[in-house]
C-alpha positions as CSV (number, residue, x, y, z in Angstrom):
1,X,47.5,-8.4,31.1
2,X,46.8,-12.0,29.8
3,X,44.5,-10.6,27.2
4,X,47.2,-8.2,26.0
5,X,49.8,-10.9,25.9
6,X,47.5,-13.2,23.9
7,X,46.7,-10.6,21.3
8,X,50.2,-9.1,21.0
9,X,52.0,-12.4,20.8
10,X,49.6,-13.9,18.2
11,X,49.7,-10.7,16.1
12,X,53.5,-10.6,16.2
13,X,53.8,-14.2,15.0
14,X,51.2,-13.5,12.3
15,X,53.3,-10.6,11.1
16,X,56.6,-12.4,11.4
17,X,58.0,-10.1,14.1
18,X,60.7,-11.3,16.5
19,X,59.7,-11.3,20.2
20,X,61.8,-10.8,23.3
21,X,60.7,-10.8,27.0
22,X,62.7,-8.3,28.9
23,X,62.2,-9.4,32.5
24,X,63.7,-7.8,35.7
25,X,63.2,-10.9,37.7
26,X,59.5,-10.4,38.6
27,X,58.2,-12.8,35.9
28,X,60.9,-15.4,35.8
29,X,62.9,-16.6,38.9
30,X,66.5,-16.8,37.7
31,X,67.6,-18.7,40.7
32,X,65.1,-21.5,40.5
33,X,64.5,-21.2,36.8
34,X,60.7,-21.2,37.5
35,X,58.0,-18.9,36.2
36,X,56.4,-16.8,38.9
37,X,53.2,-16.7,36.9
38,X,52.5,-20.1,35.2
39,X,49.4,-18.7,33.5
40,X,51.4,-16.0,31.8
41,X,53.9,-18.7,30.6
42,X,51.1,-20.9,29.3
43,X,49.5,-17.9,27.5
44,X,52.8,-16.9,25.8
45,X,53.5,-20.4,24.6
46,X,50.0,-21.1,23.4
47,X,49.9,-17.7,21.5
48,X,53.0,-18.7,19.6
49,X,50.9,-21.4,17.9
50,X,47.6,-19.5,17.4
51,X,44.8,-17.6,19.1
52,X,43.6,-18.5,22.6
53,X,40.2,-17.7,24.0
54,X,39.8,-15.2,26.8
55,X,37.2,-13.6,29.0
56,X,36.2,-10.0,29.0
57,X,37.7,-10.1,32.5
58,X,39.0,-12.8,34.8
59,X,36.8,-11.6,37.7
60,X,33.1,-12.5,38.3
61,X,31.3,-10.6,41.0
62,X,28.3,-11.9,43.0
63,X,27.0,-9.1,45.1
64,X,25.8,-9.8,48.7
65,X,22.1,-9.5,49.2
66,X,21.4,-8.9,45.5
67,X,18.4,-10.6,44.0
68,X,19.3,-14.1,42.7
69,X,19.9,-13.8,38.9
70,X,21.9,-15.4,36.1
71,X,25.4,-13.9,35.6
72,X,26.5,-12.9,32.1
73,X,30.2,-13.5,31.4
74,X,31.3,-12.2,27.9
75,X,33.9,-14.4,26.2
76,X,36.3,-13.8,23.2
77,X,36.5,-17.2,21.6
78,X,38.8,-16.1,18.8
79,X,37.6,-19.0,16.6
80,X,37.9,-21.7,19.3
81,X,35.2,-23.9,20.9
82,X,34.5,-24.1,24.6
83,X,34.9,-27.7,25.7
84,X,34.5,-27.6,29.5
85,X,34.2,-25.5,32.7
86,X,35.6,-27.0,35.9
87,X,35.3,-26.2,39.6
88,X,38.1,-28.3,41.1
89,X,37.2,-31.9,40.1
90,X,33.6,-31.0,39.3
91,X,32.7,-30.3,35.7
92,X,29.8,-27.9,35.2
93,X,26.8,-29.2,33.3
94,X,25.7,-27.2,30.3
95,X,22.0,-26.3,30.6
96,X,22.0,-26.8,34.4
97,X,25.0,-24.8,35.6
98,X,25.7,-22.6,32.6
99,X,24.5,-21.8,29.1
100,X,26.5,-20.6,26.1
101,X,25.0,-18.5,23.4
102,X,27.6,-17.4,20.8
103,X,30.3,-15.7,22.9
104,X,28.0,-15.0,25.9
105,X,28.5,-17.4,28.8
106,X,25.8,-17.4,31.4
107,X,26.3,-18.8,34.9
108,X,22.9,-19.9,36.2
109,X,21.6,-18.3,39.4
110,X,21.1,-21.8,41.0
111,X,24.9,-22.5,40.5
112,X,26.2,-19.2,41.8
113,X,23.8,-19.4,44.8
114,X,25.6,-22.6,45.9
115,X,28.9,-20.9,45.7
116,X,27.9,-18.0,48.0
117,X,25.6,-19.9,50.4
118,X,27.0,-19.3,53.9
119,X,30.2,-18.0,52.3
120,X,32.3,-15.2,53.7
121,X,33.0,-12.2,51.5
122,X,36.0,-12.8,49.2
123,X,36.9,-15.3,46.5
124,X,34.6,-18.3,46.7
125,X,35.5,-20.2,43.5
126,X,38.0,-20.6,40.7
127,X,36.5,-21.7,37.4
128,X,38.9,-23.2,34.8
129,X,37.5,-22.8,31.3
130,X,39.0,-25.1,28.6
131,X,38.8,-24.8,24.9
132,X,39.6,-27.1,21.9
133,X,42.7,-25.0,21.2
134,X,44.9,-22.5,23.1
135,X,45.5,-21.8,26.8
136,X,42.9,-22.3,29.5
137,X,41.2,-19.2,31.0
138,X,40.6,-18.9,34.8
139,X,37.7,-17.0,36.3
140,X,37.9,-15.9,39.9
141,X,34.4,-15.7,41.5
142,X,34.2,-13.0,44.2
143,X,31.4,-12.6,46.7
144,X,31.4,-8.9,47.4
145,X,29.8,-5.9,49.1
146,X,30.6,-2.2,48.9
147,X,34.1,-1.4,50.2
148,X,34.3,0.8,53.3
149,X,37.2,3.2,53.9
150,X,37.9,4.6,57.4
151,X,39.2,7.9,58.6
152,X,43.0,8.0,59.1
153,X,45.9,10.2,60.2
154,X,49.6,9.9,59.4
155,X,52.5,11.5,57.6
156,X,53.7,11.7,54.1
157,X,56.2,8.9,54.9
158,X,53.6,6.7,56.6
159,X,49.9,6.9,55.6
160,X,47.5,4.1,55.1
161,X,43.7,4.0,54.9
162,X,42.0,1.2,56.9
163,X,39.8,-0.5,54.3
164,X,37.2,-3.2,54.4
165,X,37.5,-4.5,50.9
166,X,34.5,-6.7,51.4
167,X,35.5,-9.1,48.6
168,X,36.2,-6.4,46.1
169,X,39.5,-5.6,44.4
170,X,41.0,-2.1,43.7
171,X,41.6,-1.2,40.1
172,X,42.9,2.4,40.2
173,X,42.8,5.7,41.9
174,X,42.2,9.3,40.8
175,X,43.4,12.4,42.7
176,X,42.3,16.0,42.1
177,X,42.6,19.2,44.2
178,X,39.4,20.4,45.8
179,X,39.8,23.8,44.1
180,X,40.5,22.1,40.8
181,X,43.4,20.5,38.9
182,X,45.0,17.1,39.0
183,X,47.1,16.1,42.1
184,X,50.1,13.9,42.4
185,X,52.8,12.7,39.9
186,X,52.0,12.9,36.2
187,X,49.4,15.6,36.7
188,X,48.4,15.6,33.1
189,X,46.0,12.9,34.2
190,X,43.9,12.4,37.4
191,X,44.6,8.7,37.3
192,X,47.6,7.6,39.4
193,X,50.1,4.8,38.8
194,X,49.2,1.5,40.6
195,X,52.0,0.5,43.0
196,X,54.0,3.7,42.6
197,X,51.5,6.1,44.2
198,X,49.1,3.7,46.0
199,X,49.2,0.1,47.1
200,X,46.2,-2.1,48.3
201,X,47.0,-4.8,50.8
202,X,44.2,-7.4,51.1
203,X,46.2,-9.2,53.9
204,X,46.3,-6.1,56.2
205,X,43.1,-4.5,54.9
206,X,44.5,-1.1,54.0
207,X,45.4,1.1,51.1
208,X,48.8,2.8,51.4
209,X,49.5,6.2,49.8
210,X,53.2,6.3,49.1
211,X,55.9,9.0,49.7
212,X,56.2,9.2,45.9
213,X,52.6,10.3,45.7
214,X,52.9,13.0,48.4
215,X,56.1,14.4,47.0
216,X,54.0,15.8,44.2
217,X,51.0,16.9,46.2
218,X,50.7,20.5,47.4
219,X,49.4,21.5,50.8
220,X,45.6,21.6,50.9
221,X,42.6,19.3,50.2
222,X,42.8,16.5,47.7
223,X,39.8,14.4,46.6
224,X,40.5,10.8,45.8
225,X,38.4,8.4,43.9
226,X,39.1,4.7,44.3
227,X,37.8,2.6,41.4
228,X,37.1,-1.0,42.2
229,X,36.8,-3.9,39.7
230,X,33.1,-4.5,40.7
231,X,32.3,-1.0,39.4
232,X,32.1,0.6,42.8
233,X,33.7,4.1,43.1
234,X,34.5,5.4,46.6
235,X,35.4,9.0,47.3
236,X,37.9,9.9,50.0
237,X,39.4,13.2,51.1
238,X,42.9,13.8,52.3
239,X,44.3,17.1,53.7
240,X,48.0,17.7,53.5
241,X,49.7,20.2,55.9
242,X,53.4,20.0,55.6
243,X,54.2,16.3,56.4
244,X,50.9,15.7,58.2
245,X,48.1,13.9,56.5
246,X,44.5,13.6,57.5
247,X,42.1,11.3,55.7
248,X,38.3,11.4,55.8
249,X,35.7,9.1,54.2
250,X,33.5,11.5,52.2
251,X,30.3,9.6,52.9
252,X,30.5,10.5,56.6
253,X,32.2,13.8,56.3
254,X,30.9,16.4,58.7
255,X,30.5,20.0,57.5
256,X,29.2,23.1,59.3
257,X,26.2,24.9,57.8
258,X,25.3,28.3,59.2
259,X,21.7,28.5,60.3
260,X,20.5,31.8,61.8
261,X,22.7,32.3,64.9
262,X,24.1,28.8,65.2
263,X,25.9,26.1,63.2
264,X,24.3,22.8,62.4
265,X,26.4,19.7,61.7
266,X,24.9,17.9,58.8
267,X,25.6,14.6,56.9
268,X,25.7,15.0,53.2
269,X,26.3,13.1,50.1
270,X,27.0,13.7,46.4
271,X,25.0,12.6,43.4
272,X,24.5,13.7,39.8
273,X,21.4,14.4,37.7
274,X,21.6,15.1,33.9
275,X,25.4,15.7,34.3
276,X,25.0,18.2,37.2
277,X,26.8,17.6,40.5
278,X,24.4,17.9,43.4
279,X,24.9,17.9,47.1
280,X,22.1,16.2,49.1
281,X,21.7,17.2,52.7
282,X,20.3,14.3,54.7
283,X,19.7,15.9,58.1
284,X,20.8,18.7,60.3
285,X,20.3,20.2,63.7
286,X,21.4,23.0,66.0
287,X,22.9,22.5,69.4
């Protein structure tokens, strides 16, 4: 959002176009006359005077149990010069804590190790990057592991998936029918509208699927793909039968495979090889 505002505003000024912010109250509190998002205000005002520098993203992920290594953070300087990086009152030292090569910012492994040492999963730091011109840019450093979704039951009016986000943040969701075709509203695409059809809650550790989503879902099985900002993609299956909804984490889904005169429950997973979708059977037994 901030990158879009920066580019759009500066280009509008450059081309002498008038700008108007149409706000429904979510951006500017009309009662207190305060901005709900000060960073947005700073970006707008700075972009009226020229280009600001931004990051490729405002999220930096440090994965739990991953080998210690430097972290590359691409920047878009837009002609400006980086002057400082601050963690609270501490100013990072170039060469020791970070290095800058052109527009490639590298956080040293020794620095990120200090941030995650004995830390719980979640946001562990907020880095404020300052430049010689334009607005500051804030990076949120997240200590993360793979999100875990649990099985769930509910109704079309009340369905939430218990989720251990493990420091990650949800970006978007896809929904397709098991037999083929996109599910849910705006079925010209598999990607569903954030907030309108699904809502993550990091406070209550759940992902809610809304009534608006289920109103446009046929009875049957729907495969969901939850895309997280770290790059993780978690598949989840929901089955709709009237107003009843059942949800299953596809990584632990149990299926029945016929074997001679008995059925063997097996655990299975999906992968791909050279563009082909494969089902890998991990183990099975008869009882």
